[in-house]
C-alpha positions as CSV (number, residue, x, y, z in Angstrom):
1,M,0.0,0.0,0.0
2,I,2.8,2.4,0.9
3,L,4.5,1.6,-2.4
4,L,1.3,2.6,-4.2
5,V,1.2,5.9,-2.4
6,L,4.8,6.7,-3.0
7,S,4.5,5.8,-6.7
8,G,1.5,8.2,-6.9
9,V,3.5,11.0,-5.3
10,L,6.4,10.3,-7.7
11,V,4.1,10.4,-10.7
12,L,2.6,13.7,-9.5
13,A,6.0,15.2,-9.0
14,V,7.3,14.2,-12.4
15,A,4.1,15.5,-14.1
16,G,4.4,18.8,-12.2
17,C,8.0,19.2,-13.4
18,G,6.9,18.5,-16.9
19,C,4.2,21.1,-16.6
20,V,6.7,23.7,-15.4
21,V,8.9,23.1,-18.4
22,W,5.9,23.1,-20.8
23,A,4.6,26.4,-19.2
24,A,8.0,28.0,-19.6
25,R,7.7,27.3,-23.4
26,G,4.2,28.9,-23.5
27,G,1.8,26.0,-22.8
28,P,-1.9,26.3,-22.4
29,R,-3.6,28.0,-19.4
30,W,-4.2,24.8,-17.4
31,V,-0.5,23.9,-17.7
32,R,0.5,27.3,-16.4
33,G,-1.9,26.7,-13.5
34,V,-0.4,23.3,-12.7
35,A,3.1,24.8,-12.9
36,A,2.2,27.5,-10.5
37,V,0.8,25.0,-8.0
38,T,3.9,22.9,-8.4
39,L,6.3,25.8,-7.8
40,A,4.2,26.9,-4.8
41,A,4.4,23.4,-3.3
42,G,8.2,23.5,-3.8
43,E,8.5,26.8,-2.0
44,L,6.4,25.4,0.9
45,V,8.7,22.4,1.2
46,R,11.8,24.6,1.1
47,G,10.4,26.9,3.8
48,A,9.5,23.9,6.0
49,Q,13.1,22.6,5.6
50,R,14.5,26.0,6.5
51,S,12.2,26.2,9.5
52,G,13.2,22.7,10.7
53,R,16.9,23.5,10.4
54,R,16.5,26.7,12.3
55,R,14.6,25.0,15.1
56,Q,17.2,22.2,15.3
57,S,20.0,24.8,15.5
58,Q,18.2,26.6,18.3
59,E,17.7,23.3,20.2
60,Q,21.4,22.5,19.9
61,Q,22.3,25.9,21.2
62,F,19.9,25.5,24.1
63,L,21.4,22.1,25.0
64,G,24.9,23.6,24.9
65,N,26.1,21.7,21.7
66,G,27.1,25.0,20.0
67,G,25.6,23.7,16.7
68,G,28.7,24.5,14.8
69,E,30.7,21.3,14.5
70,G,30.4,17.6,14.2
71,G,27.7,15.1,15.0
72,G,25.2,16.2,12.4
73,S,23.8,13.9,9.8
74,D,23.0,15.7,6.5
């Protein structure tokens, strides 16, 4: 079941990327709409990652780890 869900997410991501490329070349209105939604979703994910990193850094400083060197898994 999880494989089916992940496959669906992958198909949606690839289709969204295809719409972004097509819209950049002057595709129809619905393609530009899908491209805008795809780009907005990407910005939301990027913002959530930044927020998570900032929160993790603040927790490390609070715990006295300094947050600057070693121990992190990227």
